[in-house]
C-alpha positions as CSV (number, residue, x, y, z in Angstrom):
1,Q,39.3,9.3,-12.3
2,V,34.9,9.6,-12.2
3,Q,33.3,13.0,-10.9
4,L,30.1,12.5,-9.1
5,V,27.5,14.8,-8.5
6,E,25.0,14.0,-6.3
7,S,21.2,16.1,-6.0
8,G,18.1,15.1,-4.5
9,G,17.8,15.1,-0.6
10,G,16.3,17.3,2.2
11,L,13.8,17.4,4.8
12,V,10.6,15.1,4.8
13,Q,8.1,13.8,6.8
14,A,7.7,9.8,7.9
15,G,6.1,7.8,4.8
16,D,7.1,10.3,2.4
17,S,9.3,9.8,-0.9
18,V,12.4,11.4,-2.0
19,R,14.9,10.6,-5.5
20,L,18.3,11.3,-4.9
21,S,20.4,11.6,-8.6
22,C,24.3,11.0,-9.1
23,V,25.7,11.8,-12.2
24,A,28.6,10.6,-13.5
25,S,31.5,11.7,-15.6
26,G,35.3,11.0,-16.6
27,R,35.2,7.2,-17.7
28,P,32.6,5.0,-19.0
29,S,30.1,4.4,-17.2
30,S,29.4,0.6,-18.3
31,T,33.1,0.3,-16.9
32,L,31.9,0.8,-13.2
33,T,29.8,-0.7,-10.3
34,M,28.1,2.2,-8.4
35,G,26.6,2.1,-5.2
36,W,24.7,4.2,-2.8
37,F,25.9,4.4,0.8
38,R,24.7,6.4,3.8
39,Q,26.4,7.2,6.9
40,A,24.4,8.4,10.5
41,P,26.2,10.4,13.1
42,G,27.9,8.1,15.0
43,K,27.4,5.1,12.8
44,E,29.4,3.3,9.8
45,R,28.7,4.1,6.4
46,E,26.4,1.2,5.1
47,I,25.5,0.4,1.6
48,V,22.3,1.1,0.7
49,A,22.0,-0.1,-3.0
50,G,24.3,-0.9,-5.4
51,I,24.3,-1.7,-9.2
52,R,26.9,-3.2,-12.1
53,W,26.4,-0.7,-15.0
54,I,27.1,-3.2,-17.4
55,D,24.3,-5.6,-16.7
56,G,22.2,-3.9,-14.4
57,S,22.6,-6.3,-11.5
58,I,21.2,-5.1,-8.6
59,Y,22.0,-4.9,-4.2
60,Y,19.8,-3.5,-1.9
61,G,20.8,-3.4,1.6
62,D,18.5,-5.3,4.1
63,S,17.3,-2.3,5.6
64,V,15.6,-0.9,2.8
65,K,14.8,-3.7,0.7
66,G,11.1,-3.2,-0.8
67,R,11.3,0.7,0.2
68,F,14.3,1.5,-2.1
69,T,14.7,1.0,-6.2
70,I,18.1,1.8,-7.7
71,S,18.3,2.0,-11.4
72,R,20.3,4.0,-14.2
73,D,19.7,5.8,-17.2
74,N,22.6,5.0,-19.7
75,A,21.9,7.7,-22.2
76,K,22.7,10.4,-19.1
77,N,25.5,9.1,-17.3
78,T,23.0,9.1,-14.1
79,V,21.8,6.4,-11.2
80,Y,19.1,6.9,-8.9
81,L,17.9,6.0,-5.9
82,Q,14.2,6.4,-5.4
83,M,13.3,6.3,-1.3
84,N,9.6,5.2,-0.3
85,S,8.2,5.4,2.9
86,L,10.8,6.7,4.7
87,K,11.6,6.7,8.2
88,P,13.3,8.5,10.9
89,E,16.0,5.9,11.0
90,D,16.4,6.5,7.3
91,S,18.3,9.9,7.9
92,A,21.5,10.3,7.2
93,V,24.0,11.9,4.8
94,Y,23.5,9.5,1.4
95,Y,26.6,9.3,-0.8
96,C,27.2,8.0,-4.6
97,A,30.1,6.0,-5.0
98,A,32.0,4.5,-7.8
99,R,34.6,1.8,-8.4
100,P,35.7,0.6,-11.9
101,G,35.5,-2.9,-12.9
102,V,32.0,-5.3,-12.2
103,K,33.4,-7.3,-9.3
104,T,30.5,-7.6,-6.7
105,T,31.1,-6.3,-3.3
106,Y,29.8,-3.5,-1.6
107,A,32.3,-2.2,1.5
108,P,32.6,1.5,1.1
109,S,36.9,0.8,1.0
110,E,36.5,-0.9,-2.2
111,Y,35.1,2.2,-3.4
112,P,37.6,5.1,-4.7
113,Y,35.2,7.5,-6.0
114,W,32.3,9.7,-3.9
115,G,30.0,12.4,-4.3
116,Q,30.2,15.1,-1.8
117,G,27.1,13.5,-0.2
118,T,23.5,14.6,0.4
119,Q,21.7,14.9,3.3
120,V,17.7,13.3,3.6
121,T,16.3,13.9,7.2
122,V,12.8,11.9,7.6
123,S,10.8,13.8,10.3
124,S,8.3,11.7,12.4
């Protein structure tokens, strides 16, 4: 079992920055692949960014490339999502997710462990 606790988010204005955090526990983080996903009302859940803990391999969704940065802190078992130049279309519930292993996949169905989600709302 893996437990994920997210923090960060809130109401911000377009152009602002926000950092989300996700603390993982219950399993050695080095065995996990982590992902940040988001889901807006009426839309499917989509990958925002992913990181393979063991080697730091990173993936970004096309809509956030150049604006968002995913990183990890091994000592704190924490994954971060730094979101810059936020746009109203970035508004969504953001979820941290984890899957065992190093397979590079970012389909939500491949991730068995999920955080509770944190709302990010970007006003224009």
